[in-house]
TORFIGU-136990 format. One record per residue (C-alpha): residue in three letters; z, y, x. Coordinates in pm, whole numbers, plus 50000, padded with zeros to 5 digits. Layout:
% residues N
ALAZYX...
This chain:
% residues 383
UNK098830943467654UNK097230955367318UNK093880939567281UNK091390967367350UNK088620973367082UNK085040976967190UNK084520996366878UNK084931033366846UNK085391035166491UNK088531050866338UNK091461025766267UNK092061015565918UNK095231025165749UNK097571006265530UNK101171009665408UNK102180973965519UNK100130947765700UNK100990911965658UNK099970886665913UNK099600854665731UNK098750845565405UNK101020815465342UNK104240814365098UNK106280840365286UNK103350865665337UNK102250860864982UNK105760866764857UNK106180898865058UNK102680909664943UNK103370904664574UNK106720922864585UNK105610951264790UNK102320956864579UNK104300955364245UNK106370983164401UNK103401004964484UNK102811000964833UNK099500996165007UNK099480960565133UNK096880946165348UNK097010906765436UNK095300891565737UNK094780853765734UNK092730834765994UNK091570806065770UNK088260803765585UNK090390797365260UNK093910802765154UNK095840769865132UNK093130750865310UNK093500728965523UNK097110720865387UNK099470721565677UNK102630720465472UNK104740695465275UNK104170689764916UNK107680691064804UNK108970724564753UNK111510745464534UNK109440766964295UNK112640782964174UNK112760807064462UNK109520821864367UNK111240840964094UNK108210833463853UNK109180810163594UNK105660800963472UNK104480786263805UNK106800756263723UNK105090751863386UNK101650750063554UNK100430715763510UNK097690723663757UNK100180729064025UNK103120705663937UNK102720667863995UNK106360659963903UNK109830671363914UNK112100650464133UNK114980631263943UNK116660621964262UNK116520618264650UNK117690586064821UNK118280586465178UNK119030552865366UNK118470541665745UNK116770509465632UNK115710492565314UNK118960470265309UNK121350500365353UNK123500516565093UNK121490549264960UNK122880581564965UNK121890596664640UNK121200636064579UNK120370648164257UNK118430683764239UNK120310714164051UNK116800728164002UNK118340761164119UNK117380783664437UNK119830761564694UNK117640729364660UNK115840723164971UNK113120709664749UNK113030697264395UNK109140695364278UNK106190679564406UNK103090701564400UNK099500704264463UNK100200723464766UNK096710740564825UNK096580751164478UNK100270764664482UNK099280784964781UNK096470800164628UNK098220809464332UNK100930826364530UNK098260847764699UNK096450853564354UNK099510868464225UNK099750891264526UNK096130902064476UNK096600906364089UNK099500930664183UNK097330952064406UNK097380937264744UNK094340931964966UNK093140902865169UNK091080895465441UNK090230860565551UNK088940847865877UNK090860878166051UNK092220864466381UNK095430883866473UNK095240895166850UNK098270916966910UNK100210948766797UNK102280978566943UNK104551004466789UNK104341040966873UNK105381072866676UNK107181055666389UNK103941035266332UNK102590997966414UNK099040992066521UNK097910957466451UNK094520943366602UNK092390916366461UNK089140902666523UNK086790895866230UNK083660879466338UNK082350894166666UNK084250928066628UNK087770938166688UNK089510960766440UNK092780980166418UNK094860990366141UNK097851015166159UNK100581008965910UNK104251018865848UNK105430981465890UNK103870948765982UNK105170915365856UNK104660886066055UNK104320855565854UNK102040831666093UNK104160798966073UNK105650782166352UNK105120800266677UNK102560785666928UNK100820800267224UNK097690810267054UNK099380833666777UNK101630851767022UNK101160889467020UNK100540907967352UNK101670944267349UNK100520972967534UNK101560978867894UNK103560956868143UNK107400953068144UNK110240970368297UNK112790960668040UNK113050928167852UNK115300927767541UNK116220895967375UNK118490883167098UNK120540851767089UNK122010834266784UNK125920838166743UNK125830815266446UNK125440778866551UNK127340769866868UNK128630800766975UNK128070791067338UNK126450816067592UNK124550803767894UNK123100821468188UNK119390829068150UNK116780837568402UNK113790858368288UNK110880864868533UNK107570882168466UNK104700860968614UNK101920884168505UNK101140911468249UNK101720897267917UNK103480865068027UNK107020855768105UNK108680823668226UNK112230815868186UNK114670788868304UNK118170778268232UNK119960758768518UNK120980730568274UNK119410699268163UNK117940690467841UNK115250709567619UNK114960743767528UNK115780747967171UNK116450784967120UNK115180814767308UNK113840847967199UNK112290876867367UNK111810907867199UNK110620943167326UNK108470951567627UNK108260983967799UNK105971001068055UNK106240989568416UNK106680955168598UNK110070939568677UNK112380910168690UNK115510905268487UNK117940879168619UNK121050862868498UNK120930876868146UNK122600859367872UNK121350839867585UNK122660813067356UNK120360781767461UNK120370748067569UNK117880745767846UNK114190742967970UNK111400765568052UNK108300780367880UNK105830805867874UNK106350835067625UNK103290859267575UNK104150894267445UNK106050911567206UNK106540886666904UNK109640863466959UNK109600828267002UNK112230814366784UNK113450782366635UNK115990771166364UNK118980772466614UNK118170810166669UNK116390827966397UNK115170862866481UNK114180884966195UNK112450912166389UNK112880946466522UNK111650981166475UNK108950981466228UNK107880945666281UNK109610919666058UNK109290881366115UNK109420858565831UNK109280822165726UNK108810795666039UNK107610822966260UNK111300838266261UNK112790802066297UNK113500800765944UNK113530766465806UNK115540737365700UNK116250716066014UNK117910687465826UNK115310679565552UNK112530695065772UNK111040716265510UNK110480751365506UNK109030765465187UNK112280777465048UNK113130796765370UNK109710809765394UNK109760824965016UNK113300838765020UNK112660854965384UNK109530869665251UNK111130883064949UNK114160897465165UNK111770914665413UNK109880932865115UNK113110942764948UNK114280957465300UNK111140977165336UNK111560991164972UNK115071000065040UNK114121016765360UNK111591038465182UNK114171049864936UNK117251055565174UNK115921059265537UNK118021029565661UNK115921008665923UNK114270980865736UNK114820956866041UNK118650960966034UNK118720958065677UNK116490925165668UNK118490910065946UNK121820915765747UNK120290900365458UNK118880867965637UNK122200864265823UNK124060865965472UNK121670847465259UNK119790820965503UNK121660814465810UNK124920800165678UNK123030774765478UNK120600765865752UNK123450760065985UNK124930730465763UNK121620714365841UNK121550723066211UNK124980706966240UNK124030673766058UNK120890672366248UNK122360674966583UNK125120648866495UNK122780624766356UNK120460626966658UNK123180622866929UNK124850593566774UNK124010553966783UNK122260538266493UNK125320518266421UNK127510550366377UNK124630565166180UNK124650534565929UNK128280536865886UNK128040574865831UNK125460572265568UNK127650543565394UNK130500567865389UNK128320595565224UNK126880570764971UNK130470571064806UNK129960605664685UNK128220623764406UNK125910650564526UNK124400675364274UNK122110694264484UNK119600685664750UNK121030706365032UNK122950702365375UNK125570722165228UNK126130703564939UNK126620673665165UNK129460690165352UNK131200702465032UNK131110672964806UNK131950648765107UNK134750673965241UNK132900672665589UNK133920694565893UNK132820692566257UNK135860673866349UNK135190647566084UNK131390644166190UNK132540641866547UNK134780613266480UNK132280595566263UNK129150603666489UNK130530606566842UNK127950615267106UNK126420585267263UNK123740601567464
């Protein structure tokens, strides 16, 4: 349920509420503010960029701000090459950065300073920021979205046209809990990776909590739940593209993973790792966070001009601009984890023969002429 407020004060109003002041939230906030939108960013930390919870290897080109890459306070060094090997005596696979938007990363930065700078640009553009604001939940009604957050010992509400969820990887403490119980559970599944569909059972345990299980072995890698409606019921034998497992999902914000990115629905858009958008091969997410933040902002701007639902436009952009490249990383990571060390050694030795002019899984596929059949032959499943 939507967290009740003890306050009787009138809700705040904003054009856009962004939950999370990391790179994706900052990018959305800057672009929307520059376009004249009233933007409020809520962040739970005491200070933007601190503590540092992300890697310091990033791709600055995706920010669209050339001067950031020249700021010596932020940039430690530019990468000349990346060498991948299984052990010190192995042949190295050498990838050279293109210094373009497709590199997974190409620059080492002072990450806390970078995050502060990105937020600073959003504030200069006219955005507003509240720190120590603990997100509690949201609900949609009558073409608006209401976000509840706690600041100190008070619970506040803000009514906005859109909410952008930029809270980083989903975890129990940042799952939103909408108003009412459930009669219908809508979910989405990823059609872009395996194409497989397996039966899924969803059961409402109690208000705001859901359990699911799949009659297969292994760990769950991708499951999303979306809308919740008034009432109380059980949905059985629905279908979703997933491996297996069980978990608790609280509320309306989806749980999503790189195998199953979920950009959002209605007036709530999910960006960055919270939408399951990150590079699963290089295990980085800055590039996907910033690009998705930009795509979400542009979709809202377009919706205000032409009336086309922002969530639909944003989903199309994510599926066009991010998902195809991410899938190359998903395929490489799955293959490398399922095969023996000896086969992996031979595979890396094979890759070391090629020249790679970009730090990306897509470049590895292109330059080495890889296909799923070639990978299956070189990295057969051993377990």
